[in-house]
PDB file of N, H, CA, C and O in Angstrom:
ATOM      1  N   UNK A   1      -1.963 -21.070  -8.789  1.00  0.00           N
ATOM      2  CA  UNK A   1      -2.650 -22.042  -7.969  1.00  0.00           C
ATOM      3  C   UNK A   1      -3.197 -23.171  -8.856  1.00  0.00           C
ATOM      4  O   UNK A   1      -3.139 -24.341  -8.478  1.00  0.00           O
ATOM      5  N   UNK A   2      -3.720 -22.820 -10.021  1.00  0.00           N
ATOM      6  H   UNK A   2      -3.767 -21.870 -10.328  1.00  0.00           H
ATOM      7  CA  UNK A   2      -4.243 -23.845 -10.932  1.00  0.00           C
ATOM      8  C   UNK A   2      -3.145 -24.838 -11.327  1.00  0.00           C
ATOM      9  O   UNK A   2      -3.372 -26.047 -11.375  1.00  0.00           O
ATOM     10  N   UNK A   3      -1.967 -24.310 -11.606  1.00  0.00           N
ATOM     11  H   UNK A   3      -1.783 -23.328 -11.567  1.00  0.00           H
ATOM     12  CA  UNK A   3      -0.858 -25.164 -12.018  1.00  0.00           C
ATOM     13  C   UNK A   3      -0.444 -26.117 -10.899  1.00  0.00           C
ATOM     14  O   UNK A   3      -0.228 -27.304 -11.143  1.00  0.00           O
ATOM     15  N   UNK A   4      -0.335 -25.609  -9.691  1.00  0.00           N
ATOM     16  H   UNK A   4      -0.511 -24.644  -9.493  1.00  0.00           H
ATOM     17  CA  UNK A   4       0.049 -26.450  -8.549  1.00  0.00           C
ATOM     18  C   UNK A   4      -0.992 -27.530  -8.326  1.00  0.00           C
ATOM     19  O   UNK A   4      -0.643 -28.692  -8.117  1.00  0.00           O
ATOM     20  N   UNK A   5      -2.259 -27.166  -8.367  1.00  0.00           N
ATOM     21  H   UNK A   5      -2.543 -26.222  -8.536  1.00  0.00           H
ATOM     22  CA  UNK A   5      -3.328 -28.140  -8.121  1.00  0.00           C
ATOM     23  C   UNK A   5      -3.394 -29.183  -9.215  1.00  0.00           C
ATOM     24  O   UNK A   5      -3.816 -30.309  -8.952  1.00  0.00           O
ATOM     25  N   UNK A   6      -2.995 -28.854 -10.425  1.00  0.00           N
ATOM     26  H   UNK A   6      -2.652 -27.939 -10.638  1.00  0.00           H
ATOM     27  CA  UNK A   6      -3.016 -29.828 -11.511  1.00  0.00           C
ATOM     28  C   UNK A   6      -1.951 -30.901 -11.322  1.00  0.00           C
ATOM     29  O   UNK A   6      -2.025 -31.960 -11.944  1.00  0.00           O
ATOM     30  N   UNK A   7      -0.963 -30.642 -10.472  1.00  0.00           N
ATOM     31  H   UNK A   7      -0.903 -29.781  -9.966  1.00  0.00           H
ATOM     32  CA  UNK A   7       0.134 -31.569 -10.263  1.00  0.00           C
ATOM     33  C   UNK A   7      -0.072 -32.516  -9.088  1.00  0.00           C
ATOM     34  O   UNK A   7       0.544 -33.581  -9.039  1.00  0.00           O
ATOM     35  N   UNK A   8      -0.940 -32.139  -8.129  1.00  0.00           N
ATOM     36  H   UNK A   8      -1.440 -31.274  -8.168  1.00  0.00           H
ATOM     37  CA  UNK A   8      -1.018 -32.931  -6.916  1.00  0.00           C
ATOM     38  C   UNK A   8      -2.329 -32.719  -6.168  1.00  0.00           C
ATOM     39  O   UNK A   8      -2.960 -31.667  -6.274  1.00  0.00           O
ATOM     40  N   UNK A   9      -2.724 -33.734  -5.412  1.00  0.00           N
ATOM     41  H   UNK A   9      -2.211 -34.588  -5.325  1.00  0.00           H
ATOM     42  CA  UNK A   9      -3.885 -33.638  -4.533  1.00  0.00           C
ATOM     43  C   UNK A   9      -3.434 -33.606  -3.066  1.00  0.00           C
ATOM     44  O   UNK A   9      -4.226 -33.903  -2.171  1.00  0.00           O
ATOM     45  N   UNK A  10      -2.180 -33.250  -2.816  1.00  0.00           N
ATOM     46  H   UNK A  10      -1.536 -33.009  -3.543  1.00  0.00           H
ATOM     47  CA  UNK A  10      -1.679 -33.140  -1.456  1.00  0.00           C
ATOM     48  C   UNK A  10      -2.368 -31.985  -0.737  1.00  0.00           C
ATOM     49  O   UNK A  10      -2.861 -31.069  -1.396  1.00  0.00           O
ATOM     50  N   UNK A  11      -2.416 -32.000   0.582  1.00  0.00           N
ATOM     51  H   UNK A  11      -2.015 -32.744   1.117  1.00  0.00           H
ATOM     52  CA  UNK A  11      -2.996 -30.872   1.316  1.00  0.00           C
ATOM     53  C   UNK A  11      -2.330 -29.561   0.892  1.00  0.00           C
ATOM     54  O   UNK A  11      -1.125 -29.500   0.648  1.00  0.00           O
ATOM     55  N   UNK A  12      -3.145 -28.532   0.815  1.00  0.00           N
ATOM     56  H   UNK A  12      -4.124 -28.582   1.012  1.00  0.00           H
ATOM     57  CA  UNK A  12      -2.703 -27.258   0.263  1.00  0.00           C
ATOM     58  C   UNK A  12      -3.203 -26.126   1.148  1.00  0.00           C
ATOM     59  O   UNK A  12      -4.412 -25.957   1.309  1.00  0.00           O
ATOM     60  N   UNK A  13      -2.289 -25.345   1.726  1.00  0.00           N
ATOM     61  H   UNK A  13      -1.307 -25.483   1.595  1.00  0.00           H
ATOM     62  CA  UNK A  13      -2.633 -24.208   2.573  1.00  0.00           C
ATOM     63  C   UNK A  13      -2.658 -22.949   1.720  1.00  0.00           C
ATOM     64  O   UNK A  13      -1.697 -22.639   1.016  1.00  0.00           O
ATOM     65  N   UNK A  14      -3.769 -22.232   1.795  1.00  0.00           N
ATOM     66  H   UNK A  14      -4.549 -22.484   2.367  1.00  0.00           H
ATOM     67  CA  UNK A  14      -3.926 -21.017   1.000  1.00  0.00           C
ATOM     68  C   UNK A  14      -4.052 -19.816   1.942  1.00  0.00           C
ATOM     69  O   UNK A  14      -5.119 -19.585   2.512  1.00  0.00           O
ATOM     70  N   UNK A  15      -2.983 -19.062   2.105  1.00  0.00           N
ATOM     71  H   UNK A  15      -2.116 -19.249   1.642  1.00  0.00           H
ATOM     72  CA  UNK A  15      -3.036 -17.853   2.939  1.00  0.00           C
ATOM     73  C   UNK A  15      -3.492 -16.659   2.105  1.00  0.00           C
ATOM     74  O   UNK A  15      -3.591 -16.741   0.881  1.00  0.00           O
ATOM     75  N   UNK A  16      -3.764 -15.565   2.779  1.00  0.00           N
ATOM     76  H   UNK A  16      -3.684 -15.498   3.773  1.00  0.00           H
ATOM     77  CA  UNK A  16      -4.021 -14.311   2.075  1.00  0.00           C
ATOM     78  C   UNK A  16      -5.474 -13.996   1.796  1.00  0.00           C
ATOM     79  O   UNK A  16      -5.768 -12.996   1.141  1.00  0.00           O
ATOM     80  N   UNK A  17      -6.389 -14.819   2.275  1.00  0.00           N
ATOM     81  H   UNK A  17      -6.150 -15.631   2.807  1.00  0.00           H
ATOM     82  CA  UNK A  17      -7.809 -14.557   2.062  1.00  0.00           C
ATOM     83  C   UNK A  17      -8.305 -13.679   3.206  1.00  0.00           C
ATOM     84  O   UNK A  17      -7.847 -13.816   4.341  1.00  0.00           O
ATOM     85  N   UNK A  18      -9.224 -12.793   2.915  1.00  0.00           N
ATOM     86  H   UNK A  18      -9.595 -12.681   1.993  1.00  0.00           H
ATOM     87  CA  UNK A  18      -9.794 -11.950   3.964  1.00  0.00           C
ATOM     88  C   UNK A  18      -9.038 -10.657   4.124  1.00  0.00           C
ATOM     89  O   UNK A  18      -9.036  -9.828   3.214  1.00  0.00           O
ATOM     90  N   UNK A  19      -8.396 -10.462   5.257  1.00  0.00           N
ATOM     91  H   UNK A  19      -8.398 -11.135   5.997  1.00  0.00           H
ATOM     92  CA  UNK A  19      -7.730  -9.205   5.581  1.00  0.00           C
ATOM     93  C   UNK A  19      -6.656  -8.829   4.563  1.00  0.00           C
ATOM     94  O   UNK A  19      -6.392  -7.647   4.344  1.00  0.00           O
ATOM     95  N   UNK A  20      -6.043  -9.824   3.949  1.00  0.00           N
ATOM     96  H   UNK A  20      -6.258 -10.784   4.127  1.00  0.00           H
ATOM     97  CA  UNK A  20      -4.977  -9.557   2.984  1.00  0.00           C
ATOM     98  C   UNK A  20      -5.505  -9.341   1.572  1.00  0.00           C
ATOM     99  O   UNK A  20      -4.734  -9.030   0.664  1.00  0.00           O
ATOM    100  N   UNK A  21      -6.808  -9.503   1.379  1.00  0.00           N
ATOM    101  H   UNK A  21      -7.434  -9.755   2.116  1.00  0.00           H
ATOM    102  CA  UNK A  21      -7.420  -9.158   0.097  1.00  0.00           C
ATOM    103  C   UNK A  21      -7.500 -10.265  -0.933  1.00  0.00           C
ATOM    104  O   UNK A  21      -7.879 -10.009  -2.076  1.00  0.00           O
ATOM    105  N   UNK A  22      -7.152 -11.498  -0.559  1.00  0.00           N
ATOM    106  H   UNK A  22      -6.844 -11.706   0.369  1.00  0.00           H
ATOM    107  CA  UNK A  22      -7.268 -12.603  -1.504  1.00  0.00           C
ATOM    108  C   UNK A  22      -8.716 -12.853  -1.885  1.00  0.00           C
ATOM    109  O   UNK A  22      -9.624 -12.506  -1.129  1.00  0.00           O
ATOM    110  N   UNK A  23      -8.942 -13.444  -3.035  1.00  0.00           N
ATOM    111  H   UNK A  23      -8.205 -13.725  -3.649  1.00  0.00           H
ATOM    112  CA  UNK A  23     -10.274 -13.667  -3.583  1.00  0.00           C
ATOM    113  C   UNK A  23     -10.795 -15.050  -3.170  1.00  0.00           C
ATOM    114  O   UNK A  23     -10.372 -16.068  -3.718  1.00  0.00           O
ATOM    115  N   UNK A  24     -11.705 -15.075  -2.213  1.00  0.00           N
ATOM    116  H   UNK A  24     -12.049 -14.248  -1.769  1.00  0.00           H
ATOM    117  CA  UNK A  24     -12.232 -16.330  -1.687  1.00  0.00           C
ATOM    118  C   UNK A  24     -12.982 -17.114  -2.760  1.00  0.00           C
ATOM    119  O   UNK A  24     -12.796 -18.325  -2.880  1.00  0.00           O
ATOM    120  N   UNK A  25     -13.813 -16.451  -3.530  1.00  0.00           N
ATOM    121  H   UNK A  25     -13.964 -15.467  -3.433  1.00  0.00           H
ATOM    122  CA  UNK A  25     -14.595 -17.145  -4.557  1.00  0.00           C
ATOM    123  C   UNK A  25     -13.688 -17.803  -5.585  1.00  0.00           C
ATOM    124  O   UNK A  25     -13.883 -18.971  -5.920  1.00  0.00           O
ATOM    125  N   UNK A  26     -12.712 -17.083  -6.086  1.00  0.00           N
ATOM    126  H   UNK A  26     -12.554 -16.134  -5.814  1.00  0.00           H
ATOM    127  CA  UNK A  26     -11.778 -17.635  -7.065  1.00  0.00           C
ATOM    128  C   UNK A  26     -10.988 -18.794  -6.472  1.00  0.00           C
ATOM    129  O   UNK A  26     -10.777 -19.812  -7.131  1.00  0.00           O
ATOM    130  N   UNK A  27     -10.555 -18.637  -5.233  1.00  0.00           N
ATOM    131  H   UNK A  27     -10.726 -17.810  -4.697  1.00  0.00           H
ATOM    132  CA  UNK A  27      -9.797 -19.692  -4.554  1.00  0.00           C
ATOM    133  C   UNK A  27     -10.619 -20.970  -4.432  1.00  0.00           C
ATOM    134  O   UNK A  27     -10.117 -22.057  -4.718  1.00  0.00           O
ATOM    135  N   UNK A  28     -11.870 -20.851  -4.014  1.00  0.00           N
ATOM    136  H   UNK A  28     -12.278 -19.968  -3.782  1.00  0.00           H
ATOM    137  CA  UNK A  28     -12.733 -22.026  -3.879  1.00  0.00           C
ATOM    138  C   UNK A  28     -12.984 -22.648  -5.247  1.00  0.00           C
ATOM    139  O   UNK A  28     -12.940 -23.870  -5.388  1.00  0.00           O
ATOM    140  N   UNK A  29     -13.246 -21.824  -6.253  1.00  0.00           N
ATOM    141  H   UNK A  29     -13.282 -20.831  -6.139  1.00  0.00           H
ATOM    142  CA  UNK A  29     -13.510 -22.365  -7.593  1.00  0.00           C
ATOM    143  C   UNK A  29     -12.325 -23.143  -8.148  1.00  0.00           C
ATOM    144  O   UNK A  29     -12.506 -24.207  -8.740  1.00  0.00           O
ATOM    145  N   UNK A  30     -11.129 -22.632  -7.965  1.00  0.00           N
ATOM    146  H   UNK A  30     -10.982 -21.768  -7.484  1.00  0.00           H
ATOM    147  CA  UNK A  30      -9.928 -23.322  -8.456  1.00  0.00           C
ATOM    148  C   UNK A  30      -9.724 -24.646  -7.721  1.00  0.00           C
ATOM    149  O   UNK A  30      -9.259 -25.622  -8.310  1.00  0.00           O
ATOM    150  N   UNK A  31     -10.070 -24.677  -6.443  1.00  0.00           N
ATOM    151  H   UNK A  31     -10.448 -23.884  -5.964  1.00  0.00           H
ATOM    152  CA  UNK A  31      -9.800 -25.855  -5.615  1.00  0.00           C
ATOM    153  C   UNK A  31     -11.010 -26.751  -5.388  1.00  0.00           C
ATOM    154  O   UNK A  31     -10.951 -27.666  -4.567  1.00  0.00           O
ATOM    155  N   UNK A  32     -12.099 -26.505  -6.095  1.00  0.00           N
ATOM    156  H   UNK A  32     -12.147 -25.761  -6.761  1.00  0.00           H
ATOM    157  CA  UNK A  32     -13.337 -27.254  -5.881  1.00  0.00           C
ATOM    158  C   UNK A  32     -13.119 -28.772  -5.960  1.00  0.00           C
ATOM    159  O   UNK A  32     -13.645 -29.528  -5.143  1.00  0.00           O
ATOM    160  N   UNK A  33     -12.360 -29.190  -6.925  1.00  0.00           N
ATOM    161  H   UNK A  33     -11.933 -28.576  -7.589  1.00  0.00           H
ATOM    162  CA  UNK A  33     -12.089 -30.618  -7.117  1.00  0.00           C
ATOM    163  C   UNK A  33     -11.242 -31.201  -5.979  1.00  0.00           C
ATOM    164  O   UNK A  33     -11.227 -32.414  -5.769  1.00  0.00           O
ATOM    165  N   UNK A  34     -10.546 -30.338  -5.255  1.00  0.00           N
ATOM    166  H   UNK A  34     -10.558 -29.353  -5.426  1.00  0.00           H
ATOM    167  CA  UNK A  34      -9.631 -30.762  -4.201  1.00  0.00           C
ATOM    168  C   UNK A  34     -10.035 -30.199  -2.840  1.00  0.00           C
ATOM    169  O   UNK A  34      -9.196 -30.083  -1.946  1.00  0.00           O
ATOM    170  N   UNK A  35     -11.299 -29.853  -2.676  1.00  0.00           N
ATOM    171  H   UNK A  35     -11.981 -29.948  -3.401  1.00  0.00           H
ATOM    172  CA  UNK A  35     -11.732 -29.107  -1.498  1.00  0.00           C
ATOM    173  C   UNK A  35     -11.422 -29.827  -0.185  1.00  0.00           C
ATOM    174  O   UNK A  35     -11.196 -29.175   0.834  1.00  0.00           O
ATOM    175  N   UNK A  36     -11.408 -31.156  -0.197  1.00  0.00           N
ATOM    176  H   UNK A  36     -11.592 -31.686  -1.025  1.00  0.00           H
ATOM    177  CA  UNK A  36     -11.111 -31.905   1.030  1.00  0.00           C
ATOM    178  C   UNK A  36      -9.664 -31.769   1.478  1.00  0.00           C
ATOM    179  O   UNK A  36      -9.348 -32.027   2.640  1.00  0.00           O
ATOM    180  N   UNK A  37      -8.786 -31.368   0.573  1.00  0.00           N
ATOM    181  H   UNK A  37      -9.043 -31.158  -0.370  1.00  0.00           H
ATOM    182  CA  UNK A  37      -7.381 -31.208   0.941  1.00  0.00           C
ATOM    183  C   UNK A  37      -6.946 -29.744   0.881  1.00  0.00           C
ATOM    184  O   UNK A  37      -5.754 -29.447   0.803  1.00  0.00           O
ATOM    185  N   UNK A  38      -7.910 -28.840   0.916  1.00  0.00           N
ATOM    186  H   UNK A  38      -8.878 -29.081   0.979  1.00  0.00           H
ATOM    187  CA  UNK A  38      -7.635 -27.415   0.832  1.00  0.00           C
ATOM    188  C   UNK A  38      -7.929 -26.753   2.175  1.00  0.00           C
ATOM    189  O   UNK A  38      -9.014 -26.920   2.731  1.00  0.00           O
ATOM    190  N   UNK A  39      -6.972 -26.011   2.686  1.00  0.00           N
ATOM    191  H   UNK A  39      -6.090 -25.876   2.234  1.00  0.00           H
ATOM    192  CA  UNK A  39      -7.142 -25.264   3.927  1.00  0.00           C
ATOM    193  C   UNK A  39      -6.997 -23.777   3.603  1.00  0.00           C
ATOM    194  O   UNK A  39      -5.916 -23.305   3.251  1.00  0.00           O
ATOM    195  N   UNK A  40      -8.102 -23.054   3.730  1.00  0.00           N
ATOM    196  H   UNK A  40      -8.981 -23.437   4.016  1.00  0.00           H
ATOM    197  CA  UNK A  40      -8.110 -21.626   3.431  1.00  0.00           C
ATOM    198  C   UNK A  40      -7.910 -20.867   4.740  1.00  0.00           C
ATOM    199  O   UNK A  40      -8.702 -20.998   5.673  1.00  0.00           O
ATOM    200  N   UNK A  41      -6.846 -20.074   4.795  1.00  0.00           N
ATOM    201  H   UNK A  41      -6.202 -19.968   4.037  1.00  0.00           H
ATOM    202  CA  UNK A  41      -6.504 -19.339   6.007  1.00  0.00           C
ATOM    203  C   UNK A  41      -7.134 -17.944   5.980  1.00  0.00           C
ATOM    204  O   UNK A  41      -6.800 -17.118   5.131  1.00  0.00           O
ATOM    205  N   UNK A  42      -8.043 -17.697   6.915  1.00  0.00           N
ATOM    206  H   UNK A  42      -8.314 -18.369   7.605  1.00  0.00           H
ATOM    207  CA  UNK A  42      -8.664 -16.378   7.065  1.00  0.00           C
ATOM    208  C   UNK A  42      -8.532 -15.905   8.514  1.00  0.00           C
ATOM    209  O   UNK A  42      -9.381 -15.163   9.009  1.00  0.00           O
ATOM    210  N   UNK A  43      -7.477 -16.331   9.182  1.00  0.00           N
ATOM    211  H   UNK A  43      -6.788 -16.934   8.780  1.00  0.00           H
ATOM    212  CA  UNK A  43      -7.348 -16.110  10.625  1.00  0.00           C
ATOM    213  C   UNK A  43      -7.379 -14.638  11.030  1.00  0.00           C
ATOM    214  O   UNK A  43      -8.030 -14.292  12.017  1.00  0.00           O
ATOM    215  N   UNK A  44      -6.694 -13.763  10.295  1.00  0.00           N
ATOM    216  H   UNK A  44      -6.165 -14.043   9.494  1.00  0.00           H
ATOM    217  CA  UNK A  44      -6.698 -12.343  10.682  1.00  0.00           C
ATOM    218  C   UNK A  44      -8.088 -11.738  10.589  1.00  0.00           C
ATOM    219  O   UNK A  44      -8.480 -10.936  11.437  1.00  0.00           O
ATOM    220  N   UNK A  45      -8.828 -12.119   9.565  1.00  0.00           N
ATOM    221  H   UNK A  45      -8.509 -12.770   8.876  1.00  0.00           H
ATOM    222  CA  UNK A  45     -10.189 -11.594   9.408  1.00  0.00           C
ATOM    223  C   UNK A  45     -11.106 -12.075  10.516  1.00  0.00           C
ATOM    224  O   UNK A  45     -12.066 -11.391  10.872  1.00  0.00           O
ATOM    225  N   UNK A  46     -10.822 -13.229  11.053  1.00  0.00           N
ATOM    226  H   UNK A  46     -10.043 -13.785  10.764  1.00  0.00           H
ATOM    227  CA  UNK A  46     -11.658 -13.781  12.121  1.00  0.00           C
ATOM    228  C   UNK A  46     -11.212 -13.245  13.480  1.00  0.00           C
ATOM    229  O   UNK A  46     -12.038 -12.779  14.265  1.00  0.00           O
ATOM    230  N   UNK A  47      -9.925 -13.309  13.756  1.00  0.00           N
ATOM    231  H   UNK A  47      -9.254 -13.687  13.119  1.00  0.00           H
ATOM    232  CA  UNK A  47      -9.410 -12.884  15.055  1.00  0.00           C
ATOM    233  C   UNK A  47      -9.674 -11.404  15.317  1.00  0.00           C
ATOM    234  O   UNK A  47      -9.992 -11.016  16.442  1.00  0.00           O
ATOM    235  N   UNK A  48      -9.543 -10.589  14.293  1.00  0.00           N
ATOM    236  H   UNK A  48      -9.285 -10.903  13.380  1.00  0.00           H
ATOM    237  CA  UNK A  48      -9.707  -9.145  14.462  1.00  0.00           C
ATOM    238  C   UNK A  48     -11.074  -8.661  13.985  1.00  0.00           C
ATOM    239  O   UNK A  48     -11.210  -7.518  13.548  1.00  0.00           O
ATOM    240  N   UNK A  49     -12.071  -9.513  14.066  1.00  0.00           N
ATOM    241  H   UNK A  49     -11.961 -10.441  14.421  1.00  0.00           H
ATOM    242  CA  UNK A  49     -13.427  -9.162  13.650  1.00  0.00           C
ATOM    243  C   UNK A  49     -14.021  -8.101  14.561  1.00  0.00           C
ATOM    244  O   UNK A  49     -13.816  -8.118  15.775  1.00  0.00           O
ATOM    245  N   UNK A  50     -14.751  -7.186  13.964  1.00  0.00           N
ATOM    246  H   UNK A  50     -14.918  -7.172  12.978  1.00  0.00           H
ATOM    247  CA  UNK A  50     -15.500  -6.119  14.647  1.00  0.00           C
ATOM    248  C   UNK A  50     -14.996  -5.779  16.047  1.00  0.00           C
ATOM    249  O   UNK A  50     -13.979  -5.103  16.200  1.00  0.00           O
ATOM    250  N   UNK A  51     -15.703  -6.244  17.054  1.00  0.00           N
ATOM    251  H   UNK A  51     -16.530  -6.793  16.931  1.00  0.00           H
ATOM    252  CA  UNK A  51     -15.417  -5.870  18.444  1.00  0.00           C
ATOM    253  C   UNK A  51     -14.390  -6.772  19.125  1.00  0.00           C
ATOM    254  O   UNK A  51     -14.031  -6.546  20.281  1.00  0.00           O
ATOM    255  N   UNK A  52     -13.925  -7.774  18.422  1.00  0.00           N
ATOM    256  H   UNK A  52     -14.216  -7.957  17.483  1.00  0.00           H
ATOM    257  CA  UNK A  52     -12.946  -8.740  18.943  1.00  0.00           C
ATOM    258  C   UNK A  52     -13.483  -9.537  20.123  1.00  0.00           C
ATOM    259  O   UNK A  52     -12.710 -10.141  20.867  1.00  0.00           O
ATOM    260  N   UNK A  53     -14.788  -9.544  20.296  1.00  0.00           N
ATOM    261  H   UNK A  53     -15.415  -9.053  19.691  1.00  0.00           H
ATOM    262  CA  UNK A  53     -15.370 -10.377  21.348  1.00  0.00           C
ATOM    263  C   UNK A  53     -15.726 -11.741  20.745  1.00  0.00           C
ATOM    264  O   UNK A  53     -15.664 -11.925  19.529  1.00  0.00           O
ATOM    265  N   UNK A  54     -16.094 -12.680  21.597  1.00  0.00           N
ATOM    266  H   UNK A  54     -16.145 -12.530  22.584  1.00  0.00           H
ATOM    267  CA  UNK A  54     -16.329 -14.049  21.125  1.00  0.00           C
ATOM    268  C   UNK A  54     -17.463 -14.120  20.108  1.00  0.00           C
ATOM    269  O   UNK A  54     -17.394 -14.925  19.179  1.00  0.00           O
ATOM    270  N   UNK A  55     -18.494 -13.312  20.254  1.00  0.00           N
ATOM    271  H   UNK A  55     -18.551 -12.659  21.008  1.00  0.00           H
ATOM    272  CA  UNK A  55     -19.600 -13.335  19.282  1.00  0.00           C
ATOM    273  C   UNK A  55     -19.157 -12.818  17.920  1.00  0.00           C
ATOM    274  O   UNK A  55     -19.532 -13.388  16.895  1.00  0.00           O
ATOM    275  N   UNK A  56     -18.373 -11.757  17.893  1.00  0.00           N
ATOM    276  H   UNK A  56     -18.069 -11.295  18.725  1.00  0.00           H
ATOM    277  CA  UNK A  56     -17.876 -11.213  16.631  1.00  0.00           C
ATOM    278  C   UNK A  56     -16.970 -12.203  15.919  1.00  0.00           C
ATOM    279  O   UNK A  56     -17.049 -12.379  14.704  1.00  0.00           O
ATOM    280  N   UNK A  57     -16.115 -12.842  16.693  1.00  0.00           N
ATOM    281  H   UNK A  57     -16.051 -12.699  17.680  1.00  0.00           H
ATOM    282  CA  UNK A  57     -15.200 -13.835  16.125  1.00  0.00           C
ATOM    283  C   UNK A  57     -15.982 -15.029  15.573  1.00  0.00           C
ATOM    284  O   UNK A  57     -15.707 -15.498  14.469  1.00  0.00           O
ATOM    285  N   UNK A  58     -16.946 -15.513  16.336  1.00  0.00           N
ATOM    286  H   UNK A  58     -17.170 -15.132  17.233  1.00  0.00           H
ATOM    287  CA  UNK A  58     -17.790 -16.624  15.891  1.00  0.00           C
ATOM    288  C   UNK A  58     -18.531 -16.250  14.606  1.00  0.00           C
ATOM    289  O   UNK A  58     -18.558 -17.032  13.656  1.00  0.00           O
ATOM    290  N   UNK A  59     -19.131 -15.060  14.575  1.00  0.00           N
ATOM    291  H   UNK A  59     -19.110 -14.425  15.347  1.00  0.00           H
ATOM    292  CA  UNK A  59     -19.900 -14.644  13.408  1.00  0.00           C
ATOM    293  C   UNK A  59     -19.027 -14.480  12.169  1.00  0.00           C
ATOM    294  O   UNK A  59     -19.460 -14.800  11.062  1.00  0.00           O
ATOM    295  N   UNK A  60     -17.810 -13.990  12.341  1.00  0.00           N
ATOM    296  H   UNK A  60     -17.458 -13.730  13.241  1.00  0.00           H
ATOM    297  CA  UNK A  60     -16.892 -13.851  11.208  1.00  0.00           C
ATOM    298  C   UNK A  60     -16.513 -15.221  10.654  1.00  0.00           C
ATOM    299  O   UNK A  60     -16.496 -15.418   9.439  1.00  0.00           O
ATOM    300  N   UNK A  61     -16.212 -16.162  11.535  1.00  0.00           N
ATOM    301  H   UNK A  61     -16.227 -16.003  12.522  1.00  0.00           H
ATOM    302  CA  UNK A  61     -15.874 -17.525  11.094  1.00  0.00           C
ATOM    303  C   UNK A  61     -17.057 -18.168  10.389  1.00  0.00           C
ATOM    304  O   UNK A  61     -16.894 -18.816   9.355  1.00  0.00           O
ATOM    305  N   UNK A  62     -18.233 -17.991  10.941  1.00  0.00           N
ATOM    306  H   UNK A  62     -18.365 -17.465  11.781  1.00  0.00           H
ATOM    307  CA  UNK A  62     -19.443 -18.565  10.348  1.00  0.00           C
ATOM    308  C   UNK A  62     -19.701 -17.957   8.965  1.00  0.00           C
ATOM    309  O   UNK A  62     -20.082 -18.673   8.039  1.00  0.00           O
ATOM    310  N   UNK A  63     -19.501 -16.667   8.822  1.00  0.00           N
ATOM    311  H   UNK A  63     -19.192 -16.085   9.574  1.00  0.00           H
ATOM    312  CA  UNK A  63     -19.716 -15.996   7.537  1.00  0.00           C
ATOM    313  C   UNK A  63     -18.767 -16.535   6.458  1.00  0.00           C
ATOM    314  O   UNK A  63     -19.196 -16.815   5.339  1.00  0.00           O
ATOM    315  N   UNK A  64     -17.481 -16.679   6.795  1.00  0.00           N
ATOM    316  H   UNK A  64     -17.132 -16.452   7.704  1.00  0.00           H
ATOM    317  CA  UNK A  64     -16.536 -17.235   5.825  1.00  0.00           C
ATOM    318  C   UNK A  64     -16.910 -18.669   5.461  1.00  0.00           C
ATOM    319  O   UNK A  64     -16.841 -19.048   4.292  1.00  0.00           O
ATOM    320  N   UNK A  65     -17.299 -19.456   6.438  1.00  0.00           N
ATOM    321  H   UNK A  65     -17.355 -19.147   7.388  1.00  0.00           H
ATOM    322  CA  UNK A  65     -17.705 -20.835   6.185  1.00  0.00           C
ATOM    323  C   UNK A  65     -18.913 -20.888   5.252  1.00  0.00           C
ATOM    324  O   UNK A  65     -18.943 -21.691   4.320  1.00  0.00           O
ATOM    325  N   UNK A  66     -19.893 -20.048   5.495  1.00  0.00           N
ATOM    326  H   UNK A  66     -19.868 -19.395   6.253  1.00  0.00           H
ATOM    327  CA  UNK A  66     -21.090 -20.009   4.650  1.00  0.00           C
ATOM    328  C   UNK A  66     -20.758 -19.553   3.234  1.00  0.00           C
ATOM    329  O   UNK A  66     -21.313 -20.075   2.267  1.00  0.00           O
ATOM    330  N   UNK A  67     -19.860 -18.588   3.107  1.00  0.00           N
ATOM    331  H   UNK A  67     -19.408 -18.164   3.892  1.00  0.00           H
ATOM    332  CA  UNK A  67     -19.443 -18.136   1.777  1.00  0.00           C
ATOM    333  C   UNK A  67     -18.762 -19.266   1.010  1.00  0.00           C
ATOM    334  O   UNK A  67     -19.035 -19.471  -0.173  1.00  0.00           O
ATOM    335  N   UNK A  68     -17.873 -20.000   1.687  1.00  0.00           N
ATOM    336  H   UNK A  68     -17.651 -19.834   2.648  1.00  0.00           H
ATOM    337  CA  UNK A  68     -17.186 -21.106   1.016  1.00  0.00           C
ATOM    338  C   UNK A  68     -18.169 -22.190   0.583  1.00  0.00           C
ATOM    339  O   UNK A  68     -18.048 -22.731  -0.516  1.00  0.00           O
ATOM    340  N   UNK A  69     -19.127 -22.508   1.423  1.00  0.00           N
ATOM    341  H   UNK A  69     -19.226 -22.069   2.316  1.00  0.00           H
ATOM    342  CA  UNK A  69     -20.150 -23.504   1.049  1.00  0.00           C
ATOM    343  C   UNK A  69     -20.934 -23.049  -0.169  1.00  0.00           C
ATOM    344  O   UNK A  69     -21.204 -23.837  -1.075  1.00  0.00           O
ATOM    345  N   UNK A  70     -21.301 -21.765  -0.186  1.00  0.00           N
ATOM    346  H   UNK A  70     -21.081 -21.124   0.551  1.00  0.00           H
ATOM    347  CA  UNK A  70     -22.064 -21.216  -1.299  1.00  0.00           C
ATOM    348  C   UNK A  70     -21.268 -21.354  -2.602  1.00  0.00           C
ATOM    349  O   UNK A  70     -21.820 -21.761  -3.624  1.00  0.00           O
ATOM    350  N   UNK A  71     -19.992 -21.020  -2.569  1.00  0.00           N
ATOM    351  H   UNK A  71     -19.543 -20.690  -1.739  1.00  0.00           H
ATOM    352  CA  UNK A  71     -19.168 -21.114  -3.755  1.00  0.00           C
ATOM    353  C   UNK A  71     -18.972 -22.568  -4.200  1.00  0.00           C
ATOM    354  O   UNK A  71     -18.861 -22.839  -5.396  1.00  0.00           O
ATOM    355  N   UNK A  72     -18.930 -23.487  -3.261  1.00  0.00           N
ATOM    356  H   UNK A  72     -19.020 -23.267  -2.289  1.00  0.00           H
ATOM    357  CA  UNK A  72     -18.777 -24.912  -3.596  1.00  0.00           C
ATOM    358  C   UNK A  72     -20.016 -25.462  -4.292  1.00  0.00           C
ATOM    359  O   UNK A  72     -19.917 -26.373  -5.113  1.00  0.00           O
ATOM    360  N   UNK A  73     -21.176 -24.911  -3.966  1.00  0.00           N
ATOM    361  H   UNK A  73     -21.256 -24.171  -3.299  1.00  0.00           H
ATOM    362  CA  UNK A  73     -22.430 -25.406  -4.527  1.00  0.00           C
ATOM    363  C   UNK A  73     -22.641 -24.978  -5.960  1.00  0.00           C
ATOM    364  O   UNK A  73     -23.479 -25.552  -6.656  1.00  0.00           O
ATOM    365  N   UNK A  74     -21.912 -23.995  -6.412  1.00  0.00           N
ATOM    366  H   UNK A  74     -21.232 -23.528  -5.847  1.00  0.00           H
ATOM    367  CA  UNK A  74     -22.089 -23.495  -7.798  1.00  0.00           C
ATOM    368  C   UNK A  74     -21.500 -24.416  -8.808  1.00  0.00           C
ATOM    369  O   UNK A  74     -21.566 -24.141 -10.006  1.00  0.00           O
TER     370      UNK A  74
END
């Protein structure tokens, strides 16, 4: 990922975070300089959250968003 990002600032989709075990903190740190063109996919972790009701889905999305913000601030 570091090598690809060093070559371009084009939009970059990063799958595999969340349910697939990808490292969100490492992903955000590598892409910090390009965060506006980075799309982190955590759809399975959000869609299949806890009870699969709207509150669980909302809370899962909010948690990932808060984690990404926290990592960006470091």
